[in-house]
C-alpha positions in Angstrom: 70.4 25.1 -136.7 70.1 24.5 -140.5 67.2 22.8 -142.3 68.7 19.7 -143.0 69.7 19.0 -139.4 66.4 19.5 -137.9 65.1 16.6 -138.8 67.7 15.0 -136.8 67.4 17.2 -133.7 63.9 16.6 -134.1 63.8 12.8 -134.4 66.9 12.6 -131.5 64.0 14.5 -129.3 61.2 12.3 -130.0 63.9 9.2 -129.3 64.4 10.8 -125.9 61.3 11.4 -125.1 59.9 8.2 -126.2 62.4 6.6 -124.0 61.5 8.3 -120.6 59.7 5.7 -118.2 57.1 7.5 -117.4 56.1 8.9 -120.9 54.0 5.7 -122.0 52.2 6.3 -118.7 51.5 9.3 -118.6 50.4 9.4 -122.5 47.8 6.7 -121.7 46.5 8.6 -119.0 46.1 11.8 -121.7 44.5 10.3 -123.7 42.4 8.7 -121.4 41.1 12.1 -119.8 40.9 13.9 -122.6 38.5 11.1 -124.0 36.5 11.3 -121.2 36.8 15.5 -121.6 35.3 14.9 -125.2 33.0 12.8 -124.2 31.5 14.8 -121.9 31.3 17.8 -124.3 30.0 15.9 -126.8 27.5 14.9 -124.4 27.0 18.1 -123.1 26.8 16.3 -119.7 29.9 17.7 -117.5 28.5 15.9 -114.6 29.4 12.5 -116.3 33.1 14.2 -116.5 33.8 13.6 -112.7 33.0 9.7 -112.7 34.7 9.0 -115.5 37.9 11.0 -114.0 37.8 9.1 -110.9 37.4 5.9 -112.7 40.8 6.3 -115.1 42.3 7.4 -112.0 41.9 4.3 -109.7 42.4 2.2 -113.1 45.7 3.5 -113.6 46.6 3.3 -110.0 45.8 -0.4 -110.2 47.8 -1.0 -113.0 50.9 -3.5 -112.9 53.6 -4.3 -115.8 52.8 -7.4 -117.7 52.4 -8.5 -120.8 49.3 -7.9 -123.2 47.1 -10.7 -121.9 48.2 -10.7 -118.0 47.3 -7.2 -118.3 44.1 -8.0 -119.6 43.0 -10.7 -117.1 43.9 -8.4 -114.4 42.0 -6.0 -116.0 39.0 -8.3 -115.7 39.5 -8.9 -112.4 40.0 -5.2 -111.7 36.8 -4.4 -113.0 34.8 -7.1 -111.1 36.7 -5.7 -108.0 35.4 -2.0 -108.9 31.9 -3.2 -109.6 31.7 -5.0 -106.7 32.9 -2.6 -104.5 31.3 0.7 -106.1 27.7 -1.4 -105.8 28.3 -2.2 -102.5 28.8 1.4 -101.4 25.7 2.3 -103.3 23.7 0.0 -101.2 24.7 0.6 -97.7 25.8 4.3 -98.2 22.1 4.8 -96.5 22.8 2.6 -93.3 25.4 4.2 -91.5 26.4 1.4 -88.9 26.5 -1.3 -91.4 28.1 1.4 -94.3 30.9 1.4 -91.0 31.0 -2.0 -90.4 31.5 -3.4 -94.1 33.9 -0.5 -94.9 36.0 -1.9 -91.8 35.5 -5.5 -92.9 36.4 -5.2 -96.6 39.6 -3.1 -95.7 40.8 -5.1 -94.0 40.6 -8.0 -96.4 42.1 -6.4 -99.2 44.7 -5.6 -97.7 45.7 -8.9 -96.5 45.2 -9.6 -100.1 48.3 -8.1 -100.6 50.3 -10.6 -98.9 49.6 -12.6 -102.0 51.8 -10.4 -104.1 52.4 -7.4 -105.6 49.9 -7.4 -108.5 47.0 -8.4 -105.9 48.2 -5.2 -103.2 48.1 -3.2 -106.0 44.3 -3.9 -107.0 42.9 -4.2 -103.9 44.4 -0.7 -103.1 42.9 1.2 -106.1 39.7 -0.7 -104.5 39.8 0.9 -101.8 40.5 4.2 -103.7 37.0 3.9 -106.2 35.0 2.8 -103.8 35.7 6.1 -101.5 35.8 8.3 -105.1 32.7 6.0 -105.4 31.1 8.0 -101.9 32.7 11.3 -103.2 30.5 11.1 -106.2 27.6 10.0 -104.6 27.8 13.0 -101.8 28.5 15.1 -104.9 24.9 14.3 -106.6 23.6 14.5 -103.3 23.0 11.0 -102.2 21.8 7.7 -103.9 19.6 8.1 -106.7 16.3 6.0 -105.8 15.1 5.4 -109.9 18.8 4.8 -110.8 21.3 2.9 -108.7 23.6 1.6 -111.7 23.7 4.7 -113.5 26.9 6.2 -110.8 28.9 2.7 -110.5 28.1 1.9 -114.0 30.2 5.5 -114.8 33.2 4.7 -112.8 33.6 1.4 -114.2 33.1 2.9 -117.7 35.9 5.0 -116.5 38.1 2.3 -116.1 37.4 -0.2 -118.3 37.9 3.1 -121.0 42.0 3.4 -119.4 42.1 -0.4 -118.9 41.7 -1.4 -122.7 43.8 1.2 -123.8 46.9 0.2 -121.5 46.1 -3.6 -123.0 46.3 -1.9 -126.6 49.5 -0.3 -125.6 51.0 -3.6 -123.6 49.8 -5.6 -126.8 51.6 -2.9 -129.7 54.7 -2.1 -127.2 55.1 -5.1 -125.0 59.5 -4.9 -125.1 59.2 -0.8 -124.2 59.0 -1.4 -120.3 61.8 -4.1 -120.2 64.0 -2.0 -122.2 63.1 0.4 -120.4 64.2 -1.1 -117.1 67.0 -2.7 -117.8 68.6 1.1 -119.1 67.4 1.7 -115.5 69.1 -1.2 -114.2 71.9 -0.2 -115.9 72.2 3.6 -115.0 72.2 2.4 -111.4 74.8 -0.3 -111.7 77.0 2.8 -113.0 76.2 4.9 -109.7 77.2 1.7 -107.7 80.6 1.1 -109.4 81.4 5.7 -109.4 80.4 5.1 -105.9 82.6 1.8 -105.2 85.4 3.9 -107.2 85.5 6.7 -104.0 86.9 3.4 -101.2 90.2 3.1 -103.4 91.0 6.9 -103.3 94.4 6.8 -101.4 93.9 9.6 -99.7 94.1 9.7 -95.5 91.4 11.6 -93.1 88.7 11.0 -95.5 85.0 10.1 -94.3 85.3 6.2 -95.2 82.2 5.4 -93.1 79.8 7.7 -95.0 81.0 6.5 -98.2 80.0 3.2 -97.0 76.6 4.1 -95.8 76.4 5.2 -99.7 77.5 2.4 -101.2 74.7 0.5 -99.1 71.7 2.5 -100.2 73.1 2.6 -103.7 73.1 -1.5 -103.4 69.6 -1.4 -102.1 68.5 0.6 -105.5 70.3 -2.1 -107.7 69.0 -4.8 -106.6 65.3 -3.3 -106.1 65.9 -2.5 -110.2 67.2 -6.0 -110.3 64.1 -7.7 -109.0 61.9 -5.0 -111.3 63.8 -6.4 -114.3 63.7 -9.6 -113.4 59.6 -9.8 -112.9 59.2 -7.8 -116.3 61.3 -10.5 -118.4 59.7 -13.6 -116.7 56.0 -11.9 -117.5 56.4 -11.7 -121.3 58.6 -14.9 -121.1 56.2 -17.6 -122.9 56.9 -22.0 -122.7 58.7 -22.0 -125.3 60.7 -18.4 -124.2 60.5 -17.4 -128.4 61.6 -14.1 -129.3 64.4 -13.2 -130.3 64.5 -9.4 -128.8 63.1 -10.9 -125.5 66.2 -13.1 -125.4 68.5 -10.8 -126.0 67.4 -9.0 -123.0 67.3 -12.3 -120.7 71.0 -12.5 -121.7 71.4 -9.0 -120.9 69.9 -9.5 -117.6 72.2 -12.4 -116.7 74.8 -9.7 -117.8 74.0 -7.6 -115.4 73.5 -10.0 -112.2 77.0 -11.1 -113.0 78.3 -7.6 -113.4 76.5 -6.8 -109.9 78.4 -9.8 -108.8 81.6 -8.7 -109.7 81.5 -4.9 -108.7 80.4 -5.9 -105.2 82.8 -8.2 -104.5 85.8 -7.5 -102.2 89.3 -8.9 -102.3 91.1 -7.4 -99.1 90.7 -4.3 -96.6 90.6 -1.2 -98.0 92.6 0.5 -95.2 95.5 -1.9 -96.0 95.6 -1.9 -99.4 96.0 2.2 -98.9 98.6 1.7 -96.4 100.9 -0.6 -98.4 100.4 1.5 -101.5 99.9 4.9 -100.5 103.0 5.9 -102.8 101.7 4.0 -105.7 99.2 5.0 -108.7 97.8 1.7 -108.3 95.0 2.7 -106.7 94.2 5.8 -108.7 94.5 3.0 -111.5 92.0 1.1 -109.9 89.6 4.6 -109.2 89.8 5.3 -112.4 89.0 2.2 -113.6 86.0 1.8 -111.7 84.8 5.0 -112.5 84.9 4.2 -115.8 83.3 1.4 -115.9 80.8 3.1 -114.0 80.6 5.6 -116.7 80.3 2.8 -119.7 77.4 1.2 -117.9 75.3 4.6 -118.1 76.6 4.6 -121.7 75.2 1.6 -122.4 71.8 2.9 -120.2 71.2 5.7 -122.8 72.6 3.4 -126.2 70.0 0.6 -125.4 66.9 3.5 -125.0 68.1 5.5 -127.7 68.8 2.4 -130.0 72.5 4.0 -130.8 76.2 2.9 -130.5 78.0 1.8 -127.8 81.7 2.7 -126.8 83.7 2.0 -123.8 87.0 2.4 -125.2 88.1 4.8 -122.1 87.5 1.7 -119.6 89.1 -0.5 -121.7 92.6 1.9 -122.0 91.9 2.6 -117.9 92.1 -1.4 -117.4 94.8 -1.5 -119.8 97.0 1.1 -117.4 96.4 -0.5 -114.2 97.7 -3.5 -116.2 100.8 -1.9 -116.5 100.8 -0.1 -113.3 100.8 -3.3 -111.2 103.2 -5.2 -113.9 105.8 -2.4 -112.9 104.5 -2.8 -108.7 105.8 -6.3 -109.4 108.8 -5.5 -111.3 109.8 -2.2 -109.3 108.3 -2.7 -105.9 109.6 -2.8 -102.2 111.2 -6.4 -101.2 108.6 -8.9 -101.0 107.5 -10.0 -98.0 104.8 -12.2 -96.7 102.2 -9.1 -95.9 103.2 -7.9 -99.4 102.7 -11.3 -101.2 99.2 -11.1 -99.7 98.3 -7.7 -100.9 99.8 -8.2 -104.3 97.8 -11.3 -104.7 94.2 -9.9 -103.8 95.4 -6.7 -106.5 96.0 -9.6 -109.3 92.8 -10.9 -108.2 91.2 -8.0 -108.3 92.3 -7.0 -112.1 91.3 -10.5 -112.8 87.9 -9.4 -111.8 87.7 -5.8 -113.1 89.3 -7.8 -116.7 86.1 -9.6 -116.7 84.0 -7.3 -115.3 85.3 -5.4 -118.7 84.4 -8.1 -120.7 81.1 -8.6 -119.9 80.8 -4.5 -120.8 82.0 -5.7 -123.7 79.9 -8.2 -124.7 76.3 -6.1 -123.6 75.8 -4.0 -126.3 75.4 -7.8 -128.2 74.3 -9.9 -126.2 73.6 -12.4 -128.4 76.9 -13.2 -130.2 77.9 -14.6 -126.5 76.9 -18.7 -126.5 73.8 -19.0 -123.8 74.9 -21.2 -120.9 73.6 -23.3 -118.2 70.4 -22.8 -116.7 68.3 -19.3 -117.7 65.3 -20.6 -116.3 63.7 -17.8 -113.5 62.1 -17.9 -110.1 58.2 -17.8 -110.6 57.3 -15.6 -106.9 53.4 -15.8 -108.2 51.4 -18.1 -106.4 50.9 -21.2 -108.2 47.0 -21.7 -107.0 44.5 -20.7 -104.8 45.8 -23.3 -102.4 49.4 -21.2 -102.4 47.4 -17.8 -102.4 45.6 -19.2 -99.5 48.8 -20.1 -97.5 50.6 -16.9 -98.2 47.5 -14.8 -96.5 47.3 -17.3 -93.5 51.3 -17.3 -93.2 50.6 -13.3 -92.5 47.1 -13.5 -89.7 49.5 -12.8 -86.5 50.3 -9.9 -84.9 54.3 -10.1 -85.5 53.4 -9.8 -89.6 53.7 -6.0 -90.7 51.2 -6.5 -93.4 48.2 -7.7 -90.6 49.6 -4.7 -88.8 48.9 -2.3 -91.5 45.4 -3.8 -92.5 43.9 -3.2 -88.9 45.3 0.3 -88.8 43.8 1.3 -91.6 40.9 -0.1 -91.6 40.3 1.2 -87.8 41.2 4.9 -89.0 39.1 4.5 -92.0 35.9 3.2 -89.7 37.2 6.3 -87.4 37.6 9.1 -90.3 33.8 7.5 -91.4 32.7 8.1 -87.3 34.3 12.0 -87.4 32.4 13.0 -90.6 29.0 11.3 -89.5 30.0 13.4 -86.2 30.5 16.8 -87.5 29.2 16.9 -90.9 31.7 19.0 -92.6 31.6 20.0 -96.4 33.0 17.5 -99.1 33.0 15.3 -96.0 34.7 12.4 -97.7 37.8 13.3 -98.7 38.9 12.8 -94.9 38.5 9.1 -96.0 40.4 9.8 -98.8 43.7 11.4 -97.4 43.4 9.1 -95.0 43.5 5.8 -96.9 46.4 7.7 -99.4 49.1 9.2 -95.8 48.2 5.7 -93.6 51.6 3.7 -94.8 52.8 0.6 -92.7 55.8 2.6 -91.3 55.7 5.6 -89.0 58.5 6.7 -91.2 56.7 7.0 -94.6 53.3 8.0 -92.9 55.2 11.2 -91.6 57.0 11.7 -94.9 53.3 11.3 -96.9 51.4 13.3 -94.7 53.9 15.9 -94.9 53.9 16.5 -98.2 50.3 15.7 -98.7 49.7 18.8 -96.9 52.4 20.6 -98.7 51.0 19.6 -101.6 47.2 19.8 -101.2 47.5 23.7 -99.8 49.8 24.4 -103.3 47.2 22.4 -105.7 44.5 24.9 -103.9 46.6 28.0 -104.1 47.0 27.3 -107.9 43.9 26.0 -108.3 41.9 29.2 -107.0 44.8 31.4 -109.2 43.7 29.5 -112.5 40.2 29.2 -112.5 40.0 32.7 -111.7 42.6 34.0 -114.5 40.9 31.4 -116.9 36.8 30.8 -116.3 36.1 29.7 -119.5 35.0 26.0 -118.9 36.8 24.7 -122.2 40.0 25.9 -121.0 39.6 24.5 -117.5 38.8 21.0 -118.8 42.2 21.2 -120.5 44.0 22.0 -117.3 42.1 18.9 -115.4 43.7 16.6 -118.3 46.8 18.6 -118.2 47.1 18.1 -114.3 45.7 14.7 -114.1 48.4 13.8 -116.3 51.2 15.4 -114.5 49.9 13.4 -111.0 50.9 10.4 -112.9 53.8 11.7 -114.4 55.0 12.6 -110.6 53.3 9.9 -107.9 56.2 8.0 -107.3 59.1 10.2 -107.5 57.2 14.2 -106.3 54.3 13.2 -104.5 54.2 17.0 -103.3 53.9 17.9 -106.9 51.6 15.3 -107.5 49.1 16.0 -104.7 49.3 19.9 -106.0 48.3 18.3 -109.5 45.6 15.9 -108.3 44.1 18.9 -106.2 44.3 21.4 -108.7 42.2 18.8 -110.9 39.5 18.4 -108.5 38.9 21.7 -108.4 38.9 22.1 -112.0 36.3 19.4 -112.2 33.9 20.6 -109.7 34.2 23.5 -111.1 32.7 22.8 -114.2 29.5 21.1 -112.6 29.5 23.7 -109.6 31.2 26.1 -107.0 34.9 25.3 -107.3 35.7 28.1 -104.9 33.7 26.9 -102.3 35.6 23.9 -102.3 39.0 25.4 -101.5 38.4 25.2 -97.5 36.8 21.9 -97.0 38.9 20.1 -99.5 42.0 22.0 -96.6 40.3 20.7 -93.6 39.1 17.6 -94.6 42.9 16.8 -95.8 44.0 18.1 -92.2 41.8 15.9 -90.5 42.3 12.8 -92.3 46.4 13.5 -92.1 45.9 13.8 -88.3 43.9 10.3 -87.8 46.6 8.4 -90.3 49.1 10.0 -87.7 47.2 9.5 -84.7 46.4 6.2 -86.2 50.1 4.8 -87.0 50.8 5.6 -83.0 48.6 4.2 -81.6 47.3 1.5 -83.3 49.7 -1.5 -83.2 52.7 0.9 -84.0 55.2 -1.2 -86.2 58.7 0.6 -84.7 61.7 -0.9 -87.0 63.5 -1.6 -83.7 61.6 -4.2 -82.8 62.0 -6.3 -86.0 65.5 -5.6 -85.9 66.8 -8.6 -84.3 64.5 -10.8 -87.2 65.4 -8.7 -90.3 69.4 -9.0 -88.9 68.7 -13.0 -88.6 67.9 -13.1 -92.4 70.4 -11.3 -93.7 73.1 -13.5 -91.8 70.8 -16.5 -92.8 70.7 -16.0 -96.5 74.7 -15.0 -96.6 75.2 -18.7 -94.8 73.0 -20.0 -97.8 74.7 -18.2 -100.3 77.9 -19.6 -99.0 77.0 -22.8 -99.7 76.0 -22.9 -103.2 79.3 -20.9 -103.9 80.9 -24.2 -102.1 78.7 -26.4 -103.9 79.5 -24.6 -107.0 83.6 -25.5 -106.6 83.3 -28.6 -106.4 81.2 -29.1 -109.4 82.3 -26.1 -111.6 80.7 -22.9 -112.2 77.0 -23.1 -113.4 74.8 -20.1 -112.7 71.9 -22.2 -112.2 68.4 -21.3 -110.4 70.1 -22.5 -107.3 72.7 -20.3 -107.2 71.4 -17.3 -108.8 68.8 -17.2 -106.1 70.5 -17.5 -102.9 72.9 -14.7 -104.4 69.8 -12.8 -104.8 67.9 -13.4 -101.5 71.6 -12.3 -100.0 71.5 -9.4 -102.1 67.6 -8.9 -101.0 68.0 -9.3 -97.4 71.1 -7.0 -97.2 69.2 -4.2 -99.4 66.1 -4.9 -96.9 67.7 -4.8 -93.8 69.2 -1.5 -95.4 65.9 0.0 -95.7 64.5 -1.4 -92.2 67.6 1.0 -90.4 66.7 4.0 -92.9 63.0 4.0 -92.0 64.3 3.3 -88.5 66.0 7.1 -88.9 62.5 8.4 -89.2 61.0 7.6 -86.0 61.0 10.0 -82.7 63.7 9.5 -80.9 63.0 7.0 -78.0 62.3 4.2 -80.7 65.6 4.7 -82.4 67.8 3.2 -80.1 69.7 0.3 -81.7 69.9 2.2 -84.9 73.9 2.8 -84.4 74.6 -0.9 -83.6 71.8 -2.1 -86.4 74.5 -0.2 -88.5 77.4 -1.3 -86.8 76.1 -4.9 -87.9 74.9 -4.2 -91.6 78.5 -2.7 -92.2 79.8 -5.8 -91.2 77.4 -7.8 -92.6 78.0 -6.2 -96.1 81.9 -7.1 -95.7 81.3 -10.8 -95.1 78.6 -10.3 -98.3 81.3 -8.3 -100.5 84.0 -11.4 -99.5 81.2 -13.7 -100.9 80.8 -12.1 -104.3 84.4 -11.6 -104.7 84.4 -15.7 -104.2 81.5 -16.1 -106.2 82.5 -13.8 -109.1 86.3 -16.0 -109.4 84.1 -19.2 -109.6 86.0 -21.7 -112.3 85.8 -25.3 -113.8 88.2 -27.2 -111.9 90.0 -30.6 -113.1 89.5 -32.3 -109.9 92.7 -33.5 -108.4 94.4 -33.5 -105.5 95.7 -29.8 -105.1 92.1 -28.7 -105.8 90.9 -26.9 -102.8 87.7 -28.7 -102.2 89.9 -32.0 -101.5 91.9 -29.9 -99.1 91.1 -30.4 -95.6 91.9 -27.1 -94.4 89.4 -25.5 -96.9 86.9 -27.7 -96.6 87.0 -27.7 -92.6 87.0 -23.8 -93.0 83.9 -24.0 -94.8 82.2 -26.2 -92.2 83.1 -24.2 -89.5 81.9 -20.9 -91.6 78.5 -22.3 -92.4 78.3 -23.1 -88.4 79.2 -19.8 -87.3 76.9 -18.1 -89.2 74.2 -20.5 -88.1 74.3 -20.3 -84.9 74.8 -16.3 -85.2 71.4 -16.5 -87.0 69.6 -18.5 -84.8 70.8 -16.6 -81.6 69.8 -13.1 -83.5 65.8 -14.8 -83.9 65.7 -16.3 -81.1 67.2 -13.4 -78.8 69.3 -15.3 -76.8 73.3 -14.8 -76.3 76.0 -16.5 -79.1 78.1 -19.1 -76.6 82.1 -18.0 -77.8 82.9 -19.9 -80.7 84.9 -23.5 -80.7 87.0 -23.3 -82.8 87.8 -19.3 -82.6 87.3 -17.8 -85.7 90.8 -16.7 -85.5 92.5 -19.8 -85.3 90.3 -20.6 -88.5 91.6 -18.0 -90.7 95.4 -19.1 -89.4 95.0 -22.2 -90.6 94.6 -21.1 -93.9 96.6 -18.3 -94.3 100.1 -20.3 -95.0 99.7 -21.2 -98.6 102.1 -23.0 -100.7 104.2 -21.2 -103.2 103.4 -23.4 -106.0 99.7 -22.5 -105.7 98.2 -20.4 -109.0 96.5 -17.2 -107.9 92.8 -18.9 -107.9 93.2 -22.0 -105.8 95.3 -18.8 -103.2 92.3 -17.0 -103.6 89.6 -18.9 -102.0 91.5 -19.9 -98.3 92.2 -15.9 -98.5 88.8 -15.1 -98.9 87.8 -17.3 -96.5 89.7 -16.3 -94.0 88.9 -12.4 -94.1 85.0 -13.6 -93.7 86.4 -15.9 -90.8 88.4 -12.7 -89.0 84.7 -10.7 -89.5 83.1 -13.1 -87.8 83.4 -12.2 -84.0 83.2 -8.4 -85.3 79.4 -9.6 -86.2 78.5 -11.9 -83.3 79.3 -8.9 -81.1 77.2 -6.6 -82.6 74.8 -9.2 -82.8 74.5 -9.3 -79.4 74.2 -5.6 -79.2 71.1 -6.0 -81.3 69.5 -9.1 -78.9 70.7 -6.5 -76.3 67.5 -3.8 -75.7 69.2 -2.0 -73.3 71.6 -0.7 -75.4 72.0 1.5 -78.5 72.0 5.3 -79.5 70.3 7.5 -81.5 73.8 8.1 -83.8 73.3 6.0 -86.8 76.5 7.2 -88.6 79.3 6.3 -86.6 80.1 3.3 -87.8 84.0 1.9 -86.5 85.8 -0.8 -85.7 87.1 -3.9 -88.0 84.4 -3.6 -90.1 85.3 0.0 -91.2 88.1 -0.9 -92.4 87.3 -3.4 -94.9 84.8 -3.7 -97.6 
């Protein structure tokens, strides 16, 4: 590399580093831990380093994305909670019975606060962690000092405040950086979705199409999660006047991503029928290549947004032209027309229109400010409107069916049992038992099992690495630097590589404690305490109000069908009044995709449970595929909305179409109620197949748009009977197998 090229290469490397979503988080932690370490060295009192480090960790765990004003308010609430928790531990530490009761009661209340919202759940969880950190700090000091009750809590809260101030300052200086990173992640996930969707158009016989559909379902859940996260980030930064060109650009790009997702998830005809009929044509290969290139374009746009570089999507534009030429050739030189062939060609035409609109959205995505703002641009506020609303949310979960209540009872009981064990056997550093239980015990068995395994493996790895490093580097300064780097490594990986993150935090603990005592003496107690805490968490999730996912299959399935019903209602309203991306429509669309993703997540968690509790997983996957097929047809209807000039030929006035809308809404409503109440579904009258048959004869004078609506409604009607049959199997507790990959039947041939 020449000397003239080095500055450019360095600048690009720094921009790539800055673009990483975990860089800012890790860098703040590095500054906070380094500052605490330097302060301890300057004061020549390494005893204060441990509580300062613990306070920093707890504060970083309590951090949620927000504007700097919101982050400041959250910090004040967090510091108040931390202060009360630390002082309560100090005051009750010498009273074991009172301490145990308070530990259980406070744990229960803090977990229940999570029903208010994710921000409150995060702060509550971090408060519990700081409480255990206070116990660890007290045990290390040999108990509560009789002459200075405030010293330990003050150090813990000071560490938390130090990181919190860094966080507020960072959010004030770089308020839009997280939004840009979140949008880039969303576009990257959309790119993966489009590339997986393209595989469904591959005209090859004998491939495992169902495996591809399941992979697409899971990727759709990741896209939905990215959409929700981006929406919350943008909403937290919008003021009353919605000022700021950059934020306005990001809001427009978010709406473009929503439209791309609706178009990408739409289904125009059963893929199996298209493959069989056009097997000897290149048109499906052209569709596949276009979707694949559009997926690459989304990922290129993601990188361009992060690195502030130019965006080029000429390859997807060329692929679109190739598809258009292939379809024109098929119209001009194809086989003699039959009703079936005409129907399939119309579906390909609708697909071309949809992908052309998607390409247009990609073209305007890099400069969304040039696109005129249309319609309602408001976002739905999911935060509580006040104390009354917050209490209503908590009260809504005060029933045994609530997963939050069950988790609160389970975790609080597990912590009290863990405290009883450490009081009974008096292990060295016994409060690590509570910390392990707190980190490992999760709301579901699958998540608890996964974190339990990773926690044990990470602890063993961290202890081995710690033993080696403090042996090789006995110098206190080097060990302090290792502790700082290990803390940064923990936060850089805690959401993606929990085993590595656990090893890093274990290494940090050993290095810190070796500064003020014998770190080698902590190795065996830490391992034993981790095993005890993991055992208690594992037993708790199995024995204390176990929340087996199969028991909620029918309720989650009912929520999925209900959300699709509401989405259909909004689509009908849009066709009657004209296309308007108003809040009601966008909310119905998002709720439908959220319900679909939630049901997919429930089934994934169910597969991690013991075999006796996986009964019904196979039926659940069958139901999910059919429900997702219906959602794809609904998305196709939504993607082709247009402003209609009201006249007698328009489909809102067509009796067959209006009748089909009413019947479909009724069918979905009956299925949802039967699932919710676990009752049998009576035969439909009229039969959905009869309604579909009444929609299929279409006058030749109708244009493509008018034909699309009855076609899509007929395809949905033909999925109603398979959906009802799958729902019936879900409501029957005596059916189901442990196999969850074989998805067959009519739904398996369309998508």
